[in-house]
Every structure is written in structure tokens, then in C-alpha cells.
C-alpha positions in Angstrom: 4.1 60.6 -22.5 6.7 57.9 -21.7 6.4 54.2 -22.5 6.0 53.5 -18.8 3.0 55.8 -18.4 1.4 54.5 -21.5 1.6 50.9 -20.2 0.1 51.9 -16.9 -2.8 53.8 -18.4 -3.4 50.9 -20.8 -3.5 48.3 -18.0 -5.8 50.5 -15.9 -8.3 51.3 -18.7 -8.6 47.9 -20.5 -8.8 44.4 -19.0 -6.0 42.0 -19.8 -6.6 39.6 -22.6 -7.6 36.1 -21.5 -4.8 33.6 -21.5 -5.4 30.1 -22.9 -2.7 28.6 -20.8 -3.2 30.7 -17.6 0.5 31.4 -17.3 0.7 35.2 -18.1 -1.8 36.7 -15.6 -4.8 36.2 -13.5 -7.3 36.3 -16.4 -8.1 32.8 -17.6 -10.0 31.4 -20.5 -13.4 30.2 -19.3 -12.9 26.8 -20.9 -9.5 26.3 -19.2 -11.1 27.2 -15.8 -13.9 24.7 -16.4 -11.5 21.9 -17.5 -9.3 22.5 -14.4 -12.4 22.4 -12.1 -13.5 19.1 -13.7 -10.0 17.6 -13.3 -10.0 18.6 -9.6 -13.5 17.1 -9.1 -12.4 13.8 -10.7 -9.6 13.4 -8.2 -10.7 12.2 -4.8 -10.2 14.9 -2.2 -9.0 14.0 1.3 -11.1 15.9 3.8 -9.6 15.8 7.2 -11.4 18.3 9.3 -11.1 19.0 13.0 -14.3 17.8 14.8 -16.1 20.2 17.0 -15.4 19.5 20.7 -18.4 19.3 23.0 -18.4 22.6 25.0 -19.9 21.2 28.3 -18.1 19.0 30.8 -21.2 16.8 31.2 -21.4 16.3 27.5 -17.8 15.4 27.2 -18.1 12.9 30.0 -21.2 11.3 28.4 -19.4 11.1 25.0 -16.3 9.7 26.6 -18.4 6.9 28.2 -20.1 6.3 24.9 -16.6 6.0 23.2 -15.4 3.5 25.8 -18.5 1.4 25.7 -18.6 1.4 21.8 -14.9 0.5 21.7 -15.6 -2.4 24.1 -18.5 -3.6 21.9 -16.2 -3.3 18.9 -13.5 -5.4 20.5 -16.1 -8.0 21.5 -17.4 -7.9 17.9 -13.9 -9.1 16.7 -14.6 -12.4 18.4 -18.4 -12.8 18.2 -19.8 -13.5 14.8 -22.7 -11.3 13.9 -21.7 -8.4 16.2 -20.4 -5.6 14.0 -16.9 -4.3 14.9 -16.6 -1.4 12.4 -19.8 0.3 13.3 -18.9 0.4 17.0 -15.4 1.5 16.3 -16.7 4.4 14.1 -19.1 5.4 16.9 -16.2 5.3 19.4 -14.0 7.4 17.1 -16.8 10.0 16.6 -17.5 10.2 20.3 -13.8 10.3 21.2 -13.1 13.1 18.7 -15.6 15.2 20.6 -14.6 14.3 24.1 -11.0 13.1 24.3 -8.4 14.0 21.7 -6.0 11.6 23.4 -8.4 8.6 22.9 -9.2 9.7 19.4 -5.5 9.9 18.5 -4.9 6.5 20.1 -7.7 5.0 17.9 -6.3 6.6 14.8 -2.8 5.2 15.5 -4.1 1.7 16.5 -2.8 -1.1 14.2 -6.2 -2.8 13.7 -8.6 0.1 13.9 -6.4 3.0 12.6 -6.5 2.3 8.9 -10.3 1.9 8.9 -10.8 5.1 10.8 -8.3 7.2 8.8 -9.9 6.1 5.6 -13.4 6.9 6.9 -12.3 10.3 8.2 -10.5 11.1 5.0 -13.7 10.9 2.9 -15.9 8.0 3.9 -13.6 5.5 2.1 -13.9 1.8 2.7 -11.3 -0.6 1.3 -12.3 -3.4 -1.0 -10.9 -5.9 1.5 -13.1 -4.5 4.3 -16.1 -4.6 2.0 -15.5 -8.3 1.2 -14.9 -9.2 4.8 -18.1 -7.4 6.0 -20.3 -9.0 3.4 -18.8 -12.5 4.0 -19.4 -12.0 7.7 -23.0 -11.0 7.0 -23.5 -14.1 4.8 -22.1 -16.4 7.5 -24.4 -14.8 10.0 -27.4 -15.5 7.8 -26.3 -19.1 7.4 -25.9 -19.5 11.2 -29.4 -18.1 11.7 -30.8 -20.6 9.1 -29.0 -23.5 10.8 -30.1 -22.3 14.3 -33.7 -22.3 13.3 -34.6 -18.7 14.3 -38.1 -17.6 13.6 -38.8 -16.7 9.9 -39.7 -13.1 10.8 -36.4 -12.6 12.6 -34.4 -14.2 9.8 -36.2 -11.9 7.2 -35.7 -8.8 9.3 -32.0 -9.5 10.0 -31.4 -10.5 6.4 -33.1 -7.3 5.1 -31.1 -5.1 7.4 -27.9 -6.8 6.4 -28.8 -6.5 2.7 -29.3 -2.7 3.1 -26.0 -2.4 4.9 -24.2 -4.4 2.3 -25.6 -2.2 -0.5 -24.6 0.9 1.4 -21.2 -0.4 2.1 -20.5 -1.6 -1.5 -21.4 1.9 -2.8 -18.9 3.7 -0.6 -15.8 4.9 -2.4 -12.5 3.1 -2.1 -9.4 4.9 -0.8 -7.1 6.4 -3.4 -4.1 4.3 -4.3 -1.0 5.1 -2.3 1.9 6.1 -4.6 
């Protein structure tokens, strides 16, 4: 029996020894596999998936109208205190992704809305600056309601909703640092 045939029969009959470094074959030490998986879980993963497009023409038309109306409300929200901009822009991007790739791409490339939408689509990320701006706007809105003398039940309801949104927003992850 030659050396070549003995190597072949040995590799067919017995499994390869596990490697501690993982560099000399597919077999890996279980601890190395576990540590690598933990390291990958610790790093934020960007998940940019293609949204499902609405199959029916009527559905796409309705979603396109929703996208345009939401975008309009988001633009108005830039100038009207208390009217949320980000929520309407997120709704517009969601609807546009399912109805009009051209509008969706325009939103993603927009100088004002683009970074917010790209961060959100990459993994639900919200920048610290956006968090601070949203919470400051909510506090100003509560102050305006106090000064305007709105009924107490409306003040409590609006303040409670804004507090829930603030907690949710503050718990969202921040985008990974650009290198």
C-alpha cells in the first residue's frame, strides 16, 4: 500500500482532529465556534433587506397615496411644533418601499430625511442627536400645552403618550460609528 492510499483511507475512516485555531480544516473546536459566534453577536449587524412589493395595482396606488400624504405631514411637522416629523417620514418610506421604488430611493437620498431612514432601515438605529431633538420637542410641546391651558385630561393623555414614545426612542440602538 502506498503512502497516498494510506492517507486516503485514513481520512475516509476517521474524522479530522479538531483545530483550536480553525486554520487547518473545516473541523473546529466547539469553544472557538462559540467565541466566534459571541463576537459576531456583539457587533451590530446591518440588515438592509429588500421590502416586499405589493402585488396588486390597487394596493400599490393606495400605498403610494399613503406615502405622499405621510411625506406631506412630515414636511408640515418640520414647521409645526408638536406634529411629529420622523413618524410620518418612516410611514412614507415604508409605503414607498412597497409601492414606488423611485420615491423610496428619493427619500433615502434626501439630505434631511435620508440619514434617518437609512439608519432605521439598517437596524432600527436612532442617532443620539435625533433622540435629544425628539425629547426636547416633546418637552416643549408639554410646556406649550401647560401655558395654553388645555384640559387636564388632555395634558395627561398627551404627556403619557409622549413619555412612552420617549422611553421607546431612548431604548433604540445608536448607529455604529463610521470608520
